[in-house]
Structure formats: structure tokens, C-alpha cells
C-alpha positions as CSV (number, residue, x, y, z in Angstrom):
1,M,-80.1,62.3,158.6
2,G,-77.0,64.3,157.5
3,A,-74.4,62.9,155.1
4,E,-72.0,62.5,158.0
5,E,-74.4,60.0,159.5
6,F,-74.4,57.5,156.7
7,K,-73.5,54.0,157.8
8,V,-72.6,50.8,155.8
9,D,-75.8,49.2,154.4
10,D,-77.8,52.4,154.5
11,R,-79.9,53.0,151.3
12,V,-79.2,56.3,149.6
13,L,-79.9,58.2,146.4
14,V,-76.8,59.0,144.3
15,A,-76.7,62.4,142.4
16,R,-76.7,62.5,138.7
17,D,-73.4,64.3,138.7
18,V,-71.8,61.1,140.0
19,T,-73.6,58.6,137.8
20,Y,-74.0,60.6,134.6
21,K,-77.6,59.3,134.4
22,D,-80.8,61.3,133.9
23,V,-82.1,60.6,137.4
24,W,-80.8,60.0,140.9
25,I,-80.4,56.2,141.5
26,E,-80.6,54.1,144.6
27,A,-77.6,52.4,146.1
28,T,-76.3,50.8,149.3
29,V,-73.5,52.4,151.3
30,D,-70.5,50.1,151.1
31,E,-67.9,52.3,152.8
32,E,-67.5,55.7,154.5
33,E,-64.1,57.3,154.6
34,D,-63.0,60.4,156.6
35,N,-60.5,61.8,154.1
36,P,-58.2,64.3,155.7
37,Y,-58.0,66.4,152.5
38,V,-61.6,66.5,151.2
39,G,-63.8,65.4,154.2
40,K,-66.3,62.5,154.1
41,V,-66.1,60.3,151.0
42,I,-68.9,57.7,150.5
43,T,-68.6,54.6,148.3
44,V,-71.8,52.9,147.3
45,L,-72.9,49.8,145.4
46,A,-75.8,50.6,143.0
47,D,-78.5,48.0,142.3
48,D,-77.0,47.4,138.9
49,G,-73.7,46.3,140.4
50,V,-71.7,49.5,139.7
51,Y,-69.7,51.1,142.5
52,Y,-69.7,54.9,142.8
53,S,-67.6,57.0,145.1
54,S,-67.8,60.7,145.8
55,Y,-68.1,63.5,148.4
56,S,-70.9,63.0,150.9
57,H,-73.0,65.9,149.5
58,H,-73.7,63.9,146.4
59,F,-75.8,61.4,148.4
60,K,-79.0,61.7,150.3
61,E,-81.1,59.4,152.4
62,V,-83.9,57.4,150.7
63,S,-87.0,58.7,152.4
64,R,-89.8,56.4,153.6
65,E,-92.2,58.1,151.1
66,H,-89.8,57.1,148.3
67,L,-89.9,53.5,149.4
68,A,-93.7,53.3,149.6
């Protein structure tokens, strides 16, 4: 799944560059915007209730292996 394929309610991992945490964290896609100036922008809601928004390359799909 490429970043441009994210849909609302998809589970994703959020890059440390976005959260300023030591590890990538899990979150749920809240919104996907096609910004005419910067491209795809994804807004997610993390499990701790914090919203993060950034360029699509800062997110990746949660793999099935990760969920097991």
C-alpha cells in the first residue's frame, strides 16, 4: 500500500520526525488531503488522543506481522 492509498480509519505508523518520540507510533487515519502546494497531507489520531498531520511519506501501513 502506498501512502496515496491511505483511507480514513486505516491503521498506520507515524514517523519519529513527526511525533518527536523515540519510536514510530500507531495511529488511525482521520483525514487525507490533496494539498495543491505540497501533495498528500495525512492527519491521524494517535492512541493517546493526540492528532498529528504531515506529508504522506511520514506514514506507513501497519503490517500484519506488526499486529500479531
